[in-house]
C-alpha positions as CSV (number, residue, x, y, z in Angstrom):
1,M,-8.3,49.6,-13.6
2,A,-10.5,46.6,-14.7
3,D,-11.9,44.4,-11.8
4,L,-10.0,41.1,-12.9
5,V,-10.5,39.4,-9.6
6,Y,-14.4,40.2,-8.5
7,P,-16.5,39.0,-11.7
8,P,-14.5,35.3,-11.2
9,V,-15.5,35.4,-7.6
10,I,-19.2,36.3,-8.0
11,G,-18.8,33.4,-10.7
12,A,-17.7,31.2,-8.5
13,A,-20.3,32.1,-5.7
14,R,-22.8,31.4,-8.2
15,T,-21.9,28.0,-9.1
16,L,-21.7,27.2,-5.2
17,F,-25.3,28.2,-4.9
18,K,-26.3,26.4,-7.6
19,S,-24.5,23.4,-6.3
20,L,-26.4,24.2,-3.1
21,D,-29.8,24.6,-4.9
22,L,-30.6,27.6,-3.1
23,K,-33.9,29.3,-4.2
24,F,-33.4,33.0,-4.4
25,D,-36.4,35.3,-4.1
26,I,-35.1,38.9,-5.0
27,A,-37.2,41.9,-5.5
28,G,-36.2,45.9,-6.0
29,T,-33.4,45.3,-8.0
30,E,-34.4,48.0,-10.3
31,N,-33.9,50.4,-7.3
32,I,-29.9,50.1,-8.0
33,P,-28.7,52.9,-9.6
34,R,-26.6,52.2,-12.9
35,R,-24.4,54.6,-12.3
36,G,-23.0,57.1,-9.7
37,G,-22.1,56.2,-6.2
38,A,-24.3,54.7,-3.2
39,V,-24.4,53.4,-0.2
40,L,-25.8,49.9,-0.1
41,V,-27.2,49.5,3.7
42,S,-28.1,45.9,4.9
43,N,-29.1,44.1,7.9
44,H,-26.6,41.5,9.2
45,I,-27.7,37.9,10.2
46,G,-24.8,35.4,8.7
47,Y,-21.1,35.1,7.5
48,L,-22.1,35.1,4.2
49,D,-24.8,38.1,4.0
50,F,-21.8,40.4,1.7
51,V,-22.1,37.9,-0.7
52,F,-25.8,37.9,-0.7
53,A,-26.3,41.7,-0.6
54,G,-23.6,42.1,-3.4
55,L,-25.9,40.0,-5.6
56,T,-28.7,42.7,-5.4
57,A,-26.4,45.0,-7.7
58,R,-25.6,42.6,-10.4
59,P,-28.6,43.4,-12.5
60,A,-27.4,47.2,-12.6
61,K,-23.7,45.7,-13.5
62,R,-22.6,46.9,-10.3
63,L,-19.9,46.0,-8.0
64,V,-20.3,46.7,-4.4
65,R,-17.0,47.5,-2.4
66,F,-18.0,46.3,1.2
67,M,-16.9,48.0,4.5
68,A,-15.5,44.8,6.4
69,K,-13.4,44.5,9.6
70,E,-9.4,44.7,9.2
71,S,-8.7,41.1,10.5
72,V,-10.4,39.7,7.2
73,F,-7.9,41.5,5.4
74,R,-5.1,39.9,7.0
75,H,-6.2,36.3,6.2
76,K,-3.9,34.6,4.0
77,V,-7.0,33.6,2.0
78,S,-9.5,36.0,2.3
79,G,-7.1,39.0,2.3
80,P,-5.6,39.1,-1.2
81,L,-9.2,38.5,-2.6
82,M,-10.6,41.2,-0.4
83,R,-8.1,43.7,-1.4
84,A,-8.2,42.6,-5.3
85,M,-12.1,43.4,-4.9
86,K,-11.2,46.8,-3.7
87,H,-13.2,46.2,-0.5
88,I,-12.6,48.8,2.2
89,P,-10.9,47.4,5.4
90,V,-12.2,48.7,8.7
91,D,-9.8,49.1,11.7
92,R,-12.4,49.9,14.6
93,A,-9.4,51.7,16.8
94,Q,-8.7,54.2,13.7
95,G,-12.0,54.4,11.8
96,V,-11.1,57.7,10.3
97,H,-9.1,56.2,7.6
98,A,-12.1,53.7,6.4
99,Y,-14.6,56.1,6.5
100,R,-12.5,58.6,4.3
101,H,-11.2,55.7,2.1
102,A,-15.2,55.1,1.8
103,V,-16.3,58.5,1.0
104,S,-13.2,58.8,-1.7
105,A,-15.0,55.8,-3.4
106,L,-18.6,57.2,-3.4
107,R,-17.4,60.3,-4.9
108,S,-15.6,58.3,-7.7
109,G,-19.2,56.6,-8.5
110,E,-18.5,53.6,-6.3
111,V,-21.2,51.4,-4.6
112,V,-20.3,51.2,-1.1
113,G,-21.8,48.1,1.2
114,V,-22.3,48.9,4.7
115,F,-24.0,46.7,7.8
116,P,-24.5,49.5,10.3
117,E,-25.3,47.1,12.9
118,A,-21.4,46.5,12.9
119,T,-21.7,42.7,13.8
120,I,-24.3,39.8,13.2
121,S,-27.4,40.1,15.0
122,E,-27.4,36.8,16.8
123,S,-31.7,37.2,17.6
124,F,-31.8,37.9,13.6
125,T,-33.6,40.9,15.0
126,L,-32.4,44.8,13.8
127,K,-29.9,46.0,16.3
128,N,-29.5,49.5,16.8
129,F,-27.7,51.3,13.3
130,K,-24.5,53.4,13.9
131,S,-24.7,56.4,11.9
132,G,-21.6,56.0,9.8
133,A,-23.6,55.1,6.4
134,V,-25.5,57.9,6.5
135,R,-22.8,60.5,7.1
136,M,-20.9,59.0,4.5
137,A,-23.9,59.3,2.4
138,Q,-24.2,63.1,3.2
139,E,-20.6,63.7,2.7
140,A,-20.3,62.4,-0.6
141,G,-23.7,63.8,-1.9
142,V,-25.3,60.1,-2.4
143,P,-28.3,58.2,-1.8
144,L,-28.8,55.3,0.4
145,L,-30.2,52.1,-0.6
146,P,-31.9,49.7,2.0
147,V,-31.8,46.0,1.6
148,A,-33.1,43.3,3.7
149,L,-32.0,39.7,3.6
150,W,-33.5,36.7,5.1
151,G,-32.9,32.8,5.4
152,T,-29.2,33.5,4.9
153,Q,-28.6,32.8,8.6
154,R,-29.5,29.0,8.1
155,L,-26.5,28.8,5.7
156,W,-23.7,29.9,8.6
157,T,-24.3,32.4,11.3
158,K,-22.5,33.1,14.6
159,G,-22.9,30.3,17.2
160,H,-24.1,27.7,14.6
161,K,-22.0,25.2,12.3
162,R,-21.7,25.8,8.7
163,D,-24.9,24.0,6.9
164,L,-23.5,24.1,3.2
165,G,-25.1,20.9,1.9
166,R,-27.8,20.8,-0.5
167,N,-30.7,21.5,1.5
168,H,-32.4,23.8,-1.3
169,F,-32.5,26.9,1.5
170,P,-34.7,29.8,0.5
171,I,-32.9,33.3,0.3
172,T,-35.2,36.2,0.3
173,I,-33.9,39.9,-0.4
174,R,-35.5,42.8,-0.5
175,V,-34.1,46.0,-2.1
176,G,-36.1,49.5,-1.1
177,E,-36.3,52.7,-2.9
178,P,-33.3,54.9,-2.6
179,M,-33.3,57.4,0.3
180,E,-32.1,60.7,0.4
181,A,-29.3,61.8,2.6
182,D,-30.0,65.5,3.0
183,P,-26.6,67.2,4.6
184,D,-28.6,69.7,6.4
185,E,-30.3,67.2,8.7
186,Q,-28.9,65.5,11.9
187,A,-27.4,62.2,10.6
188,E,-29.2,60.5,13.5
189,K,-32.7,61.2,12.3
190,I,-32.1,60.0,9.0
191,T,-30.6,56.8,10.4
192,D,-33.7,56.2,12.6
193,R,-35.6,56.7,9.0
194,L,-33.2,54.2,7.6
195,R,-33.5,51.5,10.2
196,S,-37.4,51.9,9.8
197,R,-37.0,51.1,5.9
198,V,-34.7,48.3,6.6
199,Q,-37.3,46.6,9.2
200,D,-39.9,47.4,6.7
201,L,-38.2,45.0,4.2
202,L,-37.2,43.0,6.5
203,E,-40.8,42.0,7.8
204,A,-42.0,41.9,3.8
205,A,-38.7,39.2,3.2
206,Q,-40.4,37.3,6.3
207,R,-43.5,37.3,5.1
208,A,-42.5,36.2,1.6
209,Y,-40.4,33.3,3.1
210,P,-41.6,30.3,1.6
211,V,-41.1,27.9,4.4
212,R,-41.4,27.1,8.4
213,P,-39.4,25.1,10.7
214,K,-39.4,21.4,10.2
215,G,-40.1,20.7,13.9
216,P,-39.1,22.1,17.5
217,E,-35.3,21.2,16.6
218,D,-35.6,23.7,13.7
219,T,-36.7,27.0,15.2
220,W,-33.2,28.1,16.0
221,W,-33.3,30.8,12.8
222,I,-36.8,32.2,14.0
223,P,-36.4,35.3,16.2
224,A,-37.9,34.9,19.4
225,H,-41.1,37.2,19.0
226,L,-42.1,35.2,15.7
227,G,-42.3,32.1,17.8
228,G,-38.8,30.7,17.4
229,T,-35.7,29.8,19.9
230,A,-33.3,32.3,18.5
231,P,-31.7,34.7,21.8
232,A,-34.2,37.5,22.4
233,A,-32.9,40.7,21.4
234,P,-31.3,42.6,23.8
235,G,-33.8,44.9,25.9
236,S,-36.9,43.0,24.5
237,P,-39.4,41.6,27.2
238,A,-38.4,38.4,28.6
């Protein structure tokens, strides 16, 4: 069945980004396969991350089917769009159905997007990764695609008002090389390697980010360990 909704939504997003004059720096898109299933795995720092992570697949002419919490599909506006774009609802009380749906999509050749931290990181550092993305890749026999986003938190994130003005925010995205998910290896061990790979990409994106806070009042989007005033990550030294 042809995708009649997804491409126009992407077009609308690109129009919005152009109106906001966002400055994109995206590297590694050649690592997205042009055919076949794959699990795209990204860090999660803002409410619009699924849009930005999905952009990485456009040079390969792929559409990413993201796993998202079921409540988004119940919303009167986002619900019909999410279903039409074939995203995958996740009911955390009954996660098996979403898992099976995702594995089926992967086996049929789709790229499935996952945020393995399961929720936005308010510290803007990596939280622990859940192993579901790896287990899906193992079962479906597809690779993992690590992705890191940086700068997206400045537009809209948890605990802060949306800032969708024409602020020329830079958005830096890095896509790593595909990782094999050997079905004979423990999913937890692969998950640890995957998290390390995303961490490396995140640090690379942060180093490449072209701007710094304008002043003390603009340090909220910088992690505490980098000298910012974002909340410290749980378990980190005070």
